[in-house]
Structures are given as structure tokens and as C-alpha cells.
PDB file of N, CA, C and O in Angstrom, chain B, residues numbered from 101:
ATOM      1  N   MET B 101       0.758  -0.639  -0.344  1.00  0.00           N
ATOM      2  CA  MET B 101       0.049   0.184   0.106  1.00  0.00           C
ATOM      3  C   MET B 101       0.962   1.180   0.298  1.00  0.00           C
ATOM      4  O   MET B 101       1.976   1.160   0.995  1.00  0.00           O
ATOM      5  N   CYS B 102       0.302   2.463  -0.700  1.00  0.00           N
ATOM      6  CA  CYS B 102       0.887   3.642  -0.817  1.00  0.00           C
ATOM      7  C   CYS B 102       0.630   4.499  -0.193  1.00  0.00           C
ATOM      8  O   CYS B 102      -0.533   4.635  -0.575  1.00  0.00           O
ATOM      9  N   MET B 103       0.822   5.538   0.781  1.00  0.00           N
ATOM     10  CA  MET B 103       0.680   6.884   1.019  1.00  0.00           C
ATOM     11  C   MET B 103       0.815   7.450   0.245  1.00  0.00           C
ATOM     12  O   MET B 103       1.855   7.075  -0.296  1.00  0.00           O
ATOM     13  N   ALA B 104       0.316   8.388  -0.363  1.00  0.00           N
ATOM     14  CA  ALA B 104       0.506  10.102  -0.651  1.00  0.00           C
ATOM     15  C   ALA B 104       0.188  10.766  -0.066  1.00  0.00           C
ATOM     16  O   ALA B 104      -0.991  10.891   0.267  1.00  0.00           O
ATOM     17  N   VAL B 105       1.249  11.562   0.345  1.00  0.00           N
ATOM     18  CA  VAL B 105       1.439  13.261   1.203  1.00  0.00           C
ATOM     19  C   VAL B 105       1.584  14.486  -0.024  1.00  0.00           C
ATOM     20  O   VAL B 105       2.464  14.680  -0.862  1.00  0.00           O
ATOM     21  N   PRO B 106       0.043  15.351   0.341  1.00  0.00           N
ATOM     22  CA  PRO B 106      -0.023  15.759  -0.759  1.00  0.00           C
ATOM     23  C   PRO B 106       1.112  17.137  -0.571  1.00  0.00           C
ATOM     24  O   PRO B 106       1.499  17.396   0.569  1.00  0.00           O
ATOM     25  N   SER B 107       1.532  17.858  -1.584  1.00  0.00           N
ATOM     26  CA  SER B 107       2.737  17.415  -1.811  1.00  0.00           C
ATOM     27  C   SER B 107       2.476  19.161  -2.391  1.00  0.00           C
ATOM     28  O   SER B 107       1.576  19.264  -3.225  1.00  0.00           O
ATOM     29  N   ARG B 108       3.355  20.758  -1.909  1.00  0.00           N
ATOM     30  CA  ARG B 108       2.461  21.904  -2.772  1.00  0.00           C
ATOM     31  C   ARG B 108       3.889  22.596  -4.202  1.00  0.00           C
ATOM     32  O   ARG B 108       5.114  22.638  -4.093  1.00  0.00           O
ATOM     33  N   ILE B 109       2.993  23.011  -5.366  1.00  0.00           N
ATOM     34  CA  ILE B 109       4.081  22.960  -6.027  1.00  0.00           C
ATOM     35  C   ILE B 109       5.349  24.472  -5.719  1.00  0.00           C
ATOM     36  O   ILE B 109       4.992  25.621  -5.457  1.00  0.00           O
ATOM     37  N   VAL B 110       6.227  24.181  -5.802  1.00  0.00           N
ATOM     38  CA  VAL B 110       6.770  25.487  -5.583  1.00  0.00           C
ATOM     39  C   VAL B 110       7.826  25.995  -6.679  1.00  0.00           C
ATOM     40  O   VAL B 110       8.596  26.941  -6.516  1.00  0.00           O
ATOM     41  N   ALA B 111       7.719  25.169  -7.859  1.00  0.00           N
ATOM     42  CA  ALA B 111       8.521  25.607  -8.781  1.00  0.00           C
ATOM     43  C   ALA B 111       7.976  24.808 -10.584  1.00  0.00           C
ATOM     44  O   ALA B 111       7.011  24.048 -10.501  1.00  0.00           O
ATOM     45  N   LEU B 112       8.471  24.972 -11.764  1.00  0.00           N
ATOM     46  CA  LEU B 112       7.765  23.996 -12.567  1.00  0.00           C
ATOM     47  C   LEU B 112       9.044  24.649 -13.115  1.00  0.00           C
ATOM     48  O   LEU B 112       9.715  25.505 -12.537  1.00  0.00           O
ATOM     49  N   ASP B 113       9.438  23.719 -15.187  1.00  0.00           N
ATOM     50  CA  ASP B 113       9.859  23.076 -15.247  1.00  0.00           C
ATOM     51  C   ASP B 113      10.392  22.501 -16.417  1.00  0.00           C
ATOM     52  O   ASP B 113      11.473  21.992 -16.712  1.00  0.00           O
ATOM     53  N   GLY B 114       9.171  22.759 -17.092  1.00  0.00           N
ATOM     54  CA  GLY B 114       8.047  21.555 -18.216  1.00  0.00           C
ATOM     55  C   GLY B 114       7.851  21.286 -17.757  1.00  0.00           C
ATOM     56  O   GLY B 114       7.081  21.693 -16.887  1.00  0.00           O
ATOM     57  N   VAL B 115       8.422  20.188 -17.893  1.00  0.00           N
ATOM     58  CA  VAL B 115       7.596  18.610 -17.812  1.00  0.00           C
ATOM     59  C   VAL B 115       8.740  18.280 -15.876  1.00  0.00           C
ATOM     60  O   VAL B 115       9.457  17.281 -15.832  1.00  0.00           O
ATOM     61  N   MET B 116       8.692  18.963 -14.972  1.00  0.00           N
ATOM     62  CA  MET B 116       8.828  18.569 -14.143  1.00  0.00           C
ATOM     63  C   MET B 116       8.258  20.135 -12.498  1.00  0.00           C
ATOM     64  O   MET B 116       7.705  21.234 -12.503  1.00  0.00           O
ATOM     65  N   ALA B 117       8.718  19.429 -11.693  1.00  0.00           N
ATOM     66  CA  ALA B 117       8.082  20.579 -10.812  1.00  0.00           C
ATOM     67  C   ALA B 117       9.029  20.021  -9.390  1.00  0.00           C
ATOM     68  O   ALA B 117       9.698  19.008  -9.186  1.00  0.00           O
ATOM     69  N   THR B 118       8.718  21.168  -8.610  1.00  0.00           N
ATOM     70  CA  THR B 118       9.470  20.766  -7.295  1.00  0.00           C
ATOM     71  C   THR B 118       8.041  21.170  -6.711  1.00  0.00           C
ATOM     72  O   THR B 118       7.048  21.794  -7.086  1.00  0.00           O
ATOM     73  N   VAL B 119       8.454  20.517  -5.662  1.00  0.00           N
ATOM     74  CA  VAL B 119       7.802  20.037  -4.155  1.00  0.00           C
ATOM     75  C   VAL B 119       7.908  20.509  -3.257  1.00  0.00           C
ATOM     76  O   VAL B 119       8.829  21.324  -3.315  1.00  0.00           O
ATOM     77  N   GLU B 120       7.253  20.458  -1.957  1.00  0.00           N
ATOM     78  CA  GLU B 120       7.578  21.010  -1.031  1.00  0.00           C
ATOM     79  C   GLU B 120       6.643  20.104  -0.267  1.00  0.00           C
ATOM     80  O   GLU B 120       5.543  19.918  -0.789  1.00  0.00           O
ATOM     81  N   SER B 121       7.050  19.158   1.563  1.00  0.00           N
ATOM     82  CA  SER B 121       6.273  18.653   1.550  1.00  0.00           C
ATOM     83  C   SER B 121       6.665  18.531   3.360  1.00  0.00           C
ATOM     84  O   SER B 121       7.329  17.518   3.579  1.00  0.00           O
ATOM     85  N   TYR B 122       6.358  19.404   4.689  1.00  0.00           N
ATOM     86  CA  TYR B 122       6.853  19.127   5.660  1.00  0.00           C
ATOM     87  C   TYR B 122       8.584  19.023   5.819  1.00  0.00           C
ATOM     88  O   TYR B 122       9.300  18.235   6.436  1.00  0.00           O
ATOM     89  N   GLY B 123       8.927  20.400   4.818  1.00  0.00           N
ATOM     90  CA  GLY B 123       9.987  21.179   4.648  1.00  0.00           C
ATOM     91  C   GLY B 123      10.602  19.907   4.010  1.00  0.00           C
ATOM     92  O   GLY B 123      11.641  19.820   4.665  1.00  0.00           O
ATOM     93  N   CYS B 124      10.610  19.202   3.423  1.00  0.00           N
ATOM     94  CA  CYS B 124      11.598  18.273   2.056  1.00  0.00           C
ATOM     95  C   CYS B 124      10.783  19.022   0.675  1.00  0.00           C
ATOM     96  O   CYS B 124       9.621  19.231   0.327  1.00  0.00           O
ATOM     97  N   GLN B 125      12.066  19.255   0.189  1.00  0.00           N
ATOM     98  CA  GLN B 125      11.525  19.744  -1.983  1.00  0.00           C
ATOM     99  C   GLN B 125      12.316  17.874  -2.154  1.00  0.00           C
ATOM    100  O   GLN B 125      13.195  17.169  -1.657  1.00  0.00           O
ATOM    101  N   ARG B 126      11.316  17.850  -3.134  1.00  0.00           N
ATOM    102  CA  ARG B 126      11.503  16.621  -3.957  1.00  0.00           C
ATOM    103  C   ARG B 126      11.415  16.776  -5.237  1.00  0.00           C
ATOM    104  O   ARG B 126      10.257  16.793  -5.652  1.00  0.00           O
ATOM    105  N   GLN B 127      12.537  16.939  -6.296  1.00  0.00           N
ATOM    106  CA  GLN B 127      11.690  17.349  -7.967  1.00  0.00           C
ATOM    107  C   GLN B 127      10.933  16.138  -8.337  1.00  0.00           C
ATOM    108  O   GLN B 127      11.386  15.041  -8.009  1.00  0.00           O
ATOM    109  N   VAL B 128       9.379  16.266  -9.251  1.00  0.00           N
ATOM    110  CA  VAL B 128       8.435  15.143  -9.528  1.00  0.00           C
ATOM    111  C   VAL B 128       8.638  15.838 -10.638  1.00  0.00           C
ATOM    112  O   VAL B 128       9.157  16.929 -10.878  1.00  0.00           O
ATOM    113  N   SER B 129       7.787  14.437 -11.707  1.00  0.00           N
ATOM    114  CA  SER B 129       7.867  14.620 -12.448  1.00  0.00           C
ATOM    115  C   SER B 129       6.112  15.078 -13.474  1.00  0.00           C
ATOM    116  O   SER B 129       5.553  15.818 -12.664  1.00  0.00           O
ATOM    117  N   LEU B 130       5.705  15.030 -14.006  1.00  0.00           N
ATOM    118  CA  LEU B 130       4.164  15.568 -14.890  1.00  0.00           C
ATOM    119  C   LEU B 130       4.359  14.876 -14.984  1.00  0.00           C
ATOM    120  O   LEU B 130       4.944  14.380 -14.021  1.00  0.00           O
ATOM    121  N   MET B 131       4.207  14.263 -15.820  1.00  0.00           N
ATOM    122  CA  MET B 131       4.012  12.911 -17.156  1.00  0.00           C
ATOM    123  C   MET B 131       2.510  12.750 -17.283  1.00  0.00           C
ATOM    124  O   MET B 131       1.709  13.084 -18.155  1.00  0.00           O
ATOM    125  N   LEU B 132       2.361  11.919 -15.734  1.00  0.00           N
ATOM    126  CA  LEU B 132       0.932  10.860 -15.685  1.00  0.00           C
ATOM    127  C   LEU B 132       0.108  12.564 -15.479  1.00  0.00           C
ATOM    128  O   LEU B 132      -0.997  12.240 -15.914  1.00  0.00           O
ATOM    129  N   LEU B 133      -0.017  13.800 -15.183  1.00  0.00           N
ATOM    130  CA  LEU B 133      -1.203  14.789 -15.299  1.00  0.00           C
ATOM    131  C   LEU B 133      -1.603  14.477 -16.876  1.00  0.00           C
ATOM    132  O   LEU B 133      -0.959  14.059 -17.839  1.00  0.00           O
ATOM    133  N   ASP B 134      -3.038  14.899 -16.664  1.00  0.00           N
ATOM    134  CA  ASP B 134      -3.836  15.118 -17.734  1.00  0.00           C
ATOM    135  C   ASP B 134      -4.152  16.727 -17.531  1.00  0.00           C
ATOM    136  O   ASP B 134      -4.481  17.188 -18.623  1.00  0.00           O
ATOM    137  N   GLU B 135      -4.159  17.506 -16.729  1.00  0.00           N
ATOM    138  CA  GLU B 135      -4.465  19.179 -16.344  1.00  0.00           C
ATOM    139  C   GLU B 135      -3.110  19.766 -16.465  1.00  0.00           C
ATOM    140  O   GLU B 135      -2.148  19.024 -16.272  1.00  0.00           O
ATOM    141  N   GLU B 136      -2.967  20.724 -16.694  1.00  0.00           N
ATOM    142  CA  GLU B 136      -2.666  22.052 -16.382  1.00  0.00           C
ATOM    143  C   GLU B 136      -1.782  22.454 -15.225  1.00  0.00           C
ATOM    144  O   GLU B 136      -2.401  23.405 -14.748  1.00  0.00           O
ATOM    145  N   VAL B 137      -0.435  22.243 -14.323  1.00  0.00           N
ATOM    146  CA  VAL B 137      -0.633  22.111 -12.824  1.00  0.00           C
ATOM    147  C   VAL B 137       0.066  24.580 -13.211  1.00  0.00           C
ATOM    148  O   VAL B 137       0.374  25.279 -14.177  1.00  0.00           O
ATOM    149  N   SER B 138      -0.105  24.766 -11.496  1.00  0.00           N
ATOM    150  CA  SER B 138       0.808  25.912 -11.683  1.00  0.00           C
ATOM    151  C   SER B 138       1.626  25.392 -10.030  1.00  0.00           C
ATOM    152  O   SER B 138       1.647  24.382  -9.326  1.00  0.00           O
ATOM    153  N   ILE B 139       2.285  26.933 -10.007  1.00  0.00           N
ATOM    154  CA  ILE B 139       3.388  27.037  -8.592  1.00  0.00           C
ATOM    155  C   ILE B 139       1.635  27.661  -7.322  1.00  0.00           C
ATOM    156  O   ILE B 139       0.733  28.495  -7.404  1.00  0.00           O
ATOM    157  N   GLY B 140       2.058  26.651  -6.400  1.00  0.00           N
ATOM    158  CA  GLY B 140       1.014  26.749  -5.568  1.00  0.00           C
ATOM    159  C   GLY B 140       0.307  25.682  -5.371  1.00  0.00           C
ATOM    160  O   GLY B 140      -0.259  25.645  -4.279  1.00  0.00           O
ATOM    161  N   ASP B 141       0.106  24.544  -6.269  1.00  0.00           N
ATOM    162  CA  ASP B 141      -1.380  23.893  -6.622  1.00  0.00           C
ATOM    163  C   ASP B 141      -0.718  22.397  -5.497  1.00  0.00           C
ATOM    164  O   ASP B 141       0.502  22.262  -5.402  1.00  0.00           O
ATOM    165  N   TYR B 142      -0.898  22.211  -5.356  1.00  0.00           N
ATOM    166  CA  TYR B 142      -1.351  20.736  -4.275  1.00  0.00           C
ATOM    167  C   TYR B 142      -1.248  18.972  -4.716  1.00  0.00           C
ATOM    168  O   TYR B 142      -2.372  18.482  -4.610  1.00  0.00           O
ATOM    169  N   LEU B 143      -0.112  17.848  -5.210  1.00  0.00           N
ATOM    170  CA  LEU B 143      -0.173  16.548  -5.726  1.00  0.00           C
ATOM    171  C   LEU B 143      -0.266  15.959  -5.492  1.00  0.00           C
ATOM    172  O   LEU B 143       0.098  15.992  -4.316  1.00  0.00           O
ATOM    173  N   LEU B 144      -0.604  15.014  -5.743  1.00  0.00           N
ATOM    174  CA  LEU B 144      -0.597  13.534  -4.670  1.00  0.00           C
ATOM    175  C   LEU B 144       0.269  12.968  -6.011  1.00  0.00           C
ATOM    176  O   LEU B 144      -0.114  12.954  -7.180  1.00  0.00           O
ATOM    177  N   VAL B 145       1.975  12.358  -5.282  1.00  0.00           N
ATOM    178  CA  VAL B 145       2.859  12.057  -6.006  1.00  0.00           C
ATOM    179  C   VAL B 145       3.215  10.524  -5.588  1.00  0.00           C
ATOM    180  O   VAL B 145       3.408  10.217  -4.412  1.00  0.00           O
ATOM    181  N   ARG B 146       3.289   9.531  -6.728  1.00  0.00           N
ATOM    182  CA  ARG B 146       3.920   8.154  -6.450  1.00  0.00           C
ATOM    183  C   ARG B 146       4.798   7.982  -6.326  1.00  0.00           C
ATOM    184  O   ARG B 146       5.561   8.684  -6.989  1.00  0.00           O
ATOM    185  N   ALA B 147       5.495   6.796  -5.280  1.00  0.00           N
ATOM    186  CA  ALA B 147       6.369   6.560  -5.482  1.00  0.00           C
ATOM    187  C   ALA B 147       7.404   5.959  -6.197  1.00  0.00           C
ATOM    188  O   ALA B 147       7.311   4.770  -6.501  1.00  0.00           O
ATOM    189  N   GLY B 148       8.552   6.741  -6.563  1.00  0.00           N
ATOM    190  CA  GLY B 148       9.042   6.851  -8.121  1.00  0.00           C
ATOM    191  C   GLY B 148       9.278   8.572  -8.479  1.00  0.00           C
ATOM    192  O   GLY B 148       9.896   8.998  -9.455  1.00  0.00           O
ATOM    193  N   GLY B 149       8.772   9.204  -7.671  1.00  0.00           N
ATOM    194  CA  GLY B 149       8.284  11.328  -8.117  1.00  0.00           C
ATOM    195  C   GLY B 149       7.742  10.852  -9.458  1.00  0.00           C
ATOM    196  O   GLY B 149       8.375  10.956 -10.510  1.00  0.00           O
ATOM    197  N   LEU B 150       6.502  10.312  -9.345  1.00  0.00           N
ATOM    198  CA  LEU B 150       5.746  10.625 -10.926  1.00  0.00           C
ATOM    199  C   LEU B 150       3.883  10.700 -10.093  1.00  0.00           C
ATOM    200  O   LEU B 150       2.978   9.940  -9.748  1.00  0.00           O
ATOM    201  N   ALA B 151       4.385  12.858 -10.153  1.00  0.00           N
ATOM    202  CA  ALA B 151       2.276  12.983  -9.528  1.00  0.00           C
ATOM    203  C   ALA B 151       1.870  12.284 -10.349  1.00  0.00           C
ATOM    204  O   ALA B 151       2.351  11.718 -11.331  1.00  0.00           O
ATOM    205  N   PHE B 152       0.863  12.350  -9.860  1.00  0.00           N
ATOM    206  CA  PHE B 152      -0.769  11.468 -10.260  1.00  0.00           C
ATOM    207  C   PHE B 152      -1.662  12.039 -10.039  1.00  0.00           C
ATOM    208  O   PHE B 152      -2.423  11.163 -10.450  1.00  0.00           O
ATOM    209  N   GLU B 153      -2.138  12.593  -9.811  1.00  0.00           N
ATOM    210  CA  GLU B 153      -3.494  14.084  -9.055  1.00  0.00           C
ATOM    211  C   GLU B 153      -2.467  15.408  -7.664  1.00  0.00           C
ATOM    212  O   GLU B 153      -1.727  15.457  -6.681  1.00  0.00           O
ATOM    213  N   ARG B 154      -3.296  16.260  -8.749  1.00  0.00           N
ATOM    214  CA  ARG B 154      -3.570  17.345  -8.376  1.00  0.00           C
ATOM    215  C   ARG B 154      -5.367  18.465  -7.640  1.00  0.00           C
ATOM    216  O   ARG B 154      -6.154  19.246  -8.173  1.00  0.00           O
ATOM    217  N   ILE B 155      -5.248  18.001  -6.539  1.00  0.00           N
ATOM    218  CA  ILE B 155      -5.548  17.930  -5.399  1.00  0.00           C
ATOM    219  C   ILE B 155      -6.124  19.402  -4.943  1.00  0.00           C
ATOM    220  O   ILE B 155      -5.121  20.102  -4.805  1.00  0.00           O
ATOM    221  N   GLU B 156      -7.224  20.135  -4.666  1.00  0.00           N
ATOM    222  CA  GLU B 156      -7.221  20.973  -4.326  1.00  0.00           C
ATOM    223  C   GLU B 156      -6.804  21.273  -2.897  1.00  0.00           C
ATOM    224  O   GLU B 156      -6.877  20.399  -2.033  1.00  0.00           O
ATOM    225  N   ALA B 157      -6.383  22.458  -2.647  1.00  0.00           N
ATOM    226  CA  ALA B 157      -5.798  22.945  -1.107  1.00  0.00           C
ATOM    227  C   ALA B 157      -6.318  23.143  -0.418  1.00  0.00           C
ATOM    228  O   ALA B 157      -5.587  23.370   0.547  1.00  0.00           O
ATOM    229  N   GLU B 158      -8.109  23.319   0.022  1.00  0.00           N
ATOM    230  CA  GLU B 158      -8.739  22.852   1.307  1.00  0.00           C
ATOM    231  C   GLU B 158      -8.361  21.162   1.302  1.00  0.00           C
ATOM    232  O   GLU B 158      -7.366  21.082   2.022  1.00  0.00           O
ATOM    233  N   GLN B 159      -8.691  19.876   0.843  1.00  0.00           N
ATOM    234  CA  GLN B 159      -8.262  18.457   0.526  1.00  0.00           C
ATOM    235  C   GLN B 159      -6.469  18.521   1.071  1.00  0.00           C
ATOM    236  O   GLN B 159      -6.119  17.953   2.105  1.00  0.00           O
ATOM    237  N   ALA B 160      -5.666  19.155   0.350  1.00  0.00           N
ATOM    238  CA  ALA B 160      -4.824  18.720   0.340  1.00  0.00           C
ATOM    239  C   ALA B 160      -3.949  19.298   2.386  1.00  0.00           C
ATOM    240  O   ALA B 160      -2.968  18.741   2.878  1.00  0.00           O
ATOM    241  N   LEU B 161      -4.497  20.096   2.842  1.00  0.00           N
ATOM    242  CA  LEU B 161      -4.302  20.888   3.681  1.00  0.00           C
ATOM    243  C   LEU B 161      -5.609  20.274   5.295  1.00  0.00           C
ATOM    244  O   LEU B 161      -5.549  20.317   6.524  1.00  0.00           O
ATOM    245  N   GLN B 162      -6.749  19.710   4.118  1.00  0.00           N
ATOM    246  CA  GLN B 162      -7.699  18.994   5.399  1.00  0.00           C
ATOM    247  C   GLN B 162      -6.186  17.580   6.128  1.00  0.00           C
ATOM    248  O   GLN B 162      -5.630  17.303   7.191  1.00  0.00           O
ATOM    249  N   ALA B 163      -6.182  17.054   4.420  1.00  0.00           N
ATOM    250  CA  ALA B 163      -5.476  15.367   4.435  1.00  0.00           C
ATOM    251  C   ALA B 163      -3.860  16.100   5.963  1.00  0.00           C
ATOM    252  O   ALA B 163      -3.476  15.388   6.890  1.00  0.00           O
ATOM    253  N   LEU B 164      -3.344  17.513   5.703  1.00  0.00           N
ATOM    254  CA  LEU B 164      -1.736  17.218   6.332  1.00  0.00           C
ATOM    255  C   LEU B 164      -2.581  17.241   7.637  1.00  0.00           C
ATOM    256  O   LEU B 164      -2.569  16.099   8.097  1.00  0.00           O
ATOM    257  N   ALA B 165      -3.142  17.887   8.238  1.00  0.00           N
ATOM    258  CA  ALA B 165      -3.600  18.654   9.392  1.00  0.00           C
ATOM    259  C   ALA B 165      -4.149  16.995  10.201  1.00  0.00           C
ATOM    260  O   ALA B 165      -4.153  16.832  11.421  1.00  0.00           O
ATOM    261  N   LEU B 166      -4.517  16.062   9.316  1.00  0.00           N
ATOM    262  CA  LEU B 166      -5.017  15.035  10.185  1.00  0.00           C
ATOM    263  C   LEU B 166      -3.154  13.869  10.051  1.00  0.00           C
ATOM    264  O   LEU B 166      -2.642  13.276  11.001  1.00  0.00           O
ATOM    265  N   MET B 167      -2.760  13.902   9.005  1.00  0.00           N
ATOM    266  CA  MET B 167      -1.737  13.058   9.229  1.00  0.00           C
ATOM    267  C   MET B 167      -0.898  14.388   9.778  1.00  0.00           C
ATOM    268  O   MET B 167       0.088  14.261   9.051  1.00  0.00           O
ATOM    269  N   ASP B 168      -0.657  15.426  10.469  1.00  0.00           N
ATOM    270  CA  ASP B 168       0.256  15.505  11.721  1.00  0.00           C
ATOM    271  C   ASP B 168      -1.292  15.117  13.434  1.00  0.00           C
ATOM    272  O   ASP B 168      -0.916  14.946  14.594  1.00  0.00           O
ATOM    273  N   GLU B 169      -2.556  15.094  13.083  1.00  0.00           N
ATOM    274  CA  GLU B 169      -2.369  14.599  14.499  1.00  0.00           C
ATOM    275  C   GLU B 169      -2.259  13.196  14.388  1.00  0.00           C
ATOM    276  O   GLU B 169      -1.995  12.698  15.482  1.00  0.00           O
ATOM    277  N   ILE B 170      -2.372  12.300  13.394  1.00  0.00           N
ATOM    278  CA  ILE B 170      -1.981  10.790  14.061  1.00  0.00           C
ATOM    279  C   ILE B 170      -0.569  10.928  14.311  1.00  0.00           C
ATOM    280  O   ILE B 170      -0.098  10.199  15.184  1.00  0.00           O
ATOM    281  N   ALA B 171       0.170  11.702  13.727  1.00  0.00           N
ATOM    282  CA  ALA B 171       1.472  11.652  14.412  1.00  0.00           C
ATOM    283  C   ALA B 171       2.003  12.377  15.652  1.00  0.00           C
ATOM    284  O   ALA B 171       2.781  11.721  16.345  1.00  0.00           O
ATOM    285  N   ALA B 172       1.698  13.678  16.063  1.00  0.00           N
ATOM    286  CA  ALA B 172       1.069  13.717  17.394  1.00  0.00           C
ATOM    287  C   ALA B 172       0.497  12.917  18.596  1.00  0.00           C
ATOM    288  O   ALA B 172       0.909  12.820  19.752  1.00  0.00           O
ATOM    289  N   THR B 173      -0.585  12.371  17.966  1.00  0.00           N
ATOM    290  CA  THR B 173      -1.288  11.267  18.911  1.00  0.00           C
ATOM    291  C   THR B 173       0.230   9.800  19.619  1.00  0.00           C
ATOM    292  O   THR B 173       0.488   9.474  20.778  1.00  0.00           O
ATOM    293  N   ASP B 174       1.017   9.189  17.948  1.00  0.00           N
ATOM    294  CA  ASP B 174       2.068   8.398  18.308  1.00  0.00           C
ATOM    295  C   ASP B 174       3.234   8.494  18.239  1.00  0.00           C
ATOM    296  O   ASP B 174       4.009   7.561  18.031  1.00  0.00           O
ATOM    297  N   GLY B 175       3.608  10.013  18.459  1.00  0.00           N
ATOM    298  CA  GLY B 175       4.417  10.271  19.216  1.00  0.00           C
ATOM    299  C   GLY B 175       5.332  10.203  17.793  1.00  0.00           C
ATOM    300  O   GLY B 175       6.548  10.319  17.947  1.00  0.00           O
ATOM    301  N   GLY B 176       4.913  10.053  16.663  1.00  0.00           N
ATOM    302  CA  GLY B 176       6.226   9.269  15.283  1.00  0.00           C
ATOM    303  C   GLY B 176       5.916  10.507  14.344  1.00  0.00           C
ATOM    304  O   GLY B 176       4.996  11.324  14.393  1.00  0.00           O
ATOM    305  N   ASP B 177       7.028  10.371  13.437  1.00  0.00           N
ATOM    306  CA  ASP B 177       8.266  10.952  12.449  1.00  0.00           C
ATOM    307  C   ASP B 177       7.044  11.060  11.147  1.00  0.00           C
ATOM    308  O   ASP B 177       7.056   9.858  10.885  1.00  0.00           O
ATOM    309  N   VAL B 178       6.161  11.558  10.302  1.00  0.00           N
ATOM    310  CA  VAL B 178       5.959  11.940   9.088  1.00  0.00           C
ATOM    311  C   VAL B 178       7.292  11.456   8.412  1.00  0.00           C
ATOM    312  O   VAL B 178       7.181  10.756   7.406  1.00  0.00           O
ATOM    313  N   HIS B 179       8.168  11.675   8.740  1.00  0.00           N
ATOM    314  CA  HIS B 179       9.650  11.174   7.360  1.00  0.00           C
ATOM    315  C   HIS B 179       9.571   9.674   7.719  1.00  0.00           C
ATOM    316  O   HIS B 179       9.621   8.788   6.867  1.00  0.00           O
ATOM    317  N   THR B 180       9.437   9.443   9.129  1.00  0.00           N
ATOM    318  CA  THR B 180       9.278   8.187   8.310  1.00  0.00           C
ATOM    319  C   THR B 180       8.127   6.537   8.203  1.00  0.00           C
ATOM    320  O   THR B 180       8.121   5.333   8.459  1.00  0.00           O
ATOM    321  N   TRP B 181       7.269   7.700   7.608  1.00  0.00           N
ATOM    322  CA  TRP B 181       5.886   6.763   7.399  1.00  0.00           C
ATOM    323  C   TRP B 181       6.260   6.366   5.623  1.00  0.00           C
ATOM    324  O   TRP B 181       5.491   5.657   4.974  1.00  0.00           O
TER     325      TRP B 181
END
């Protein structure tokens, strides 16, 4: 099972984007997306660095808040999930 953490686009370069989530940035491919994206949009990213879905900011922020709550409850670090 794969869990995709919403990641916010901070830079675009053709079919590649730099995304940020929980203070970490990484390069991802936009080749699987069937819609245009902009800086500030949130994406779901598969293992291997392939963005597969753009999600609304409200939905992304709700998911991130839930992940924060879960991490706080079990004392875990989302980076190790």
C-alpha cells in the first residue's frame, strides 16, 4: 500500500516540478497529469517521483492536518511513514 502525502508546487520547469511537503523538497515528473498545474497547487505523488493527481488546496490541507494529528498522537515522525 502506498500513501501519498499532498505536496505543494514551489517551482515548475517543463514536465518537472519541485514540490515541498513537511519542509522537504524534491523533483517530480508531471508526465502522468492530464491537466495544467501552477505554482502553489497541491499534487499527490507516487513512489518514484511521479505526480498523478492535482488536488484542491482545502482537501490537501485537511489531509496534512490529519497526518499531523496522527503523528502527534503516536509520537511518530511523518518522514518515517
